[in-house]
MARVEX-834000 format. One record per residue (C-alpha): residue in three letters; y, x, z. Coordinates in steps of 0.25 Angstrom, whole numbers, plus 2048, in hexadecimal, padded with zeros to 3 digits. Each point is the difference from the previous one (the first is absolute). Last residue first. Layout:
# residues N
alaYXZ/...
This chain:
# residues 206
thrCE45253AB/ala8027FD7F1/pro7FD8097F5/ser80D8027F7/ile8067FB7F4/thr80E8017F9/val8087F77F6/thr80E8047FC/leu8087F57FA/arg80B8037F6/asp80C7F77FD/ser8077FC7F3/tyr80C7F97FA/asp8078017F3/ala80F7FB801/ala8087F37FF/ile8047FD80E/leu7F77F6808/thr8077F3804/glu8017FE80F/pro7F97F6809/gln7F48017F8/pro7FA7F47F9/glu7F17FF801/gly7F88087F6/thr7F3800808/gln7FF80F801/asn7F38087FF/ile7F980D802/arg7F17FF803/ile7F980D804/tyr7F17FE7FE/ser7F2802806/gly7F57F77F9/pro7F580A7FC/val7F780780A/gly80080F7FD/gln7F980480D/ser8087F980B/pro7FD80380E/gly8047F680B/pro80C7FA808/leu80B8027F5/arg80D803807/leu80D7FE7F9/gly80980C803/ala80280980D/thr7F680480A/gly7F780A7F9/thr80B8037F7/ala8067F97F4/pro80E8047FB/gly8037F5801/arg8057F2802/phe7F47F7801/ala8027F680B/cys80F7FF7FD/gly80B7FD80A/ser80680E801/ala8088097F7/gly80080F802/ser7FC8037F2/thr8027F47F7/leu7F67F5800/thr8077F5808/pro80A7FE7F5/ser7F57FD7F7/glu7FC7F3807/cys7F1801806/thr7F37F97FD/ala7F3803807/his7F17FF7FD/ala7F3807805/ser7F27FF7FB/asn7F1801804/gly7F77F97F7/ser7F4809803/asp80780C7FB/gly80F8017FF/ala80C7F97F8/leu80E803804/his80C7F77FC/leu80F804801/thr80B7F67FC/val80E8057FD/arg80C7F77FF/tyr80D8037F9/pro80E804803/ala80B8017F6/gln80A80B800/his80E8027F9/ala8067F3805/tyr80C7F87FB/gly80A7F7808/pro80A80B803/pro7FE80C7F7/ala7F3808800/ser7FD80E806/ser7F980D7FD/val7FC7FC7F2/gly7F980B7F7/his7F37F87FF/ala8007F2807/lys7F67FF80B/met7F47F7801/gly7FD80080F/gly7FE80880C/asn80480C7F8/asn7F580A801/ser7F67F7805/val7F4804809/ile7F27FB800/gly7F580280A/val7F17FF7FF/arg7F780180C/ser7F1803800/pro7F37FC808/ser7F580A7FC/asn7F88067F4/cys80C7FD7F7/thr8017FF7F1/leu80B7F67FD/ser8037F87F4/phe80C7FC7F8/pro8077F47F9/ile80F7FF7FE/asp8047F27FF/ile80E7FC7FA/leu8087F3803/tyr80D7FC7FA/pro80A7F5802/gly80E8017F9/glu80C808804/leu7F980D7FE/asn7FD7FD7F2/gly7F48097FC/val7F880480B/ser7FC80D7FA/tyr7F5809805/asp7FD80F801/gly7F3806805/lys7F880280D/pro7F77F9809/met7F38087FE/ala7F47FB7F9/gly7FB80B7F7/val7FD80980C/met7FE7F780C/phe80C80180A/ser7FC80980C/cys7F97FF80D/ser7F880A808/ala7FB7FF80F/ser7F880C803/val7F1801800/ser7F980680C/ala7F4809803/thr7F780480B/val7F3809801/asn7FB80480D/val7F580B800/ser7F980280D/leu7F680C800/ser7F580380A/val7FA80E7FF/glu7F1804802/arg7FE80F7FF/pro7FF800810/ser7F27F97FE/gly7FE7F580A/gly8037FE80F/tyr80E804803/val7FB80C808/ala7F68047F6/ser7F17FE803/gly7F880B806/ser7FC7F980C/thr802801810/gln80D8077FE/ala80480A80C/arg7FA80C7F8/leu80A7FD7F5/thr80B80080A/ser7FC80D805/pro7FF8067F2/leu80E7FB7FD/ala8017F37F7/ile80A8007F5/leu8047F1800/leu8037FB7F2/ala80C7F77FE/gly7FD7F37F9/leu8087FF7F3/leu8087F37FD/ser8078017F3/thr80B7F67FD/ile8037FD7F1/ser80C7F87FE/ile8037FC7F1/arg80D7F97FD/cys8037F97F4/leu80E7FB7FC/gly8017F57F5/arg80A8037F5/arg80E7FD800/met8077F97F5/
């Protein structure tokens, strides 16, 4: 988190004093200073400016992390992972999938008619102050590094990731939803343990 920057600019305007020669003094019609007033008077202009940098993070104690089991991969499942943001500006949240789906451990390929990877669906919902929100759903294959077609594929930057249009100071209601409907797949999944890893990042939005 970056701290606000504060810059103080002090400009001193000191009037130049004219040292009058005797001939010049004699030419003056009065004994007042050339600039009309005491030469000890000084005009000072002090300009003070400050700024607060945009900062954004997941709220401590309400971060999107942990290990979750979906149970039977061939049946329907739904997992909601709640979290909260602490952002003083618009923000973006991005997600990257390691495998693009649930992948069988230790299985590099599957025999004909079988599959060793199962896609799933990811929904990202962001909740902000004053009712602001953002919502999008993507298929897991679009979340791998370098893939396209997902509004929140990460990592998050000022221009990449799902954009929440305003600040969010610990507002509840943000979540990542992982689900599958259990519809029959074209290929039968090979018997194995399956897993995937999602990496969630956050950034102030530009």
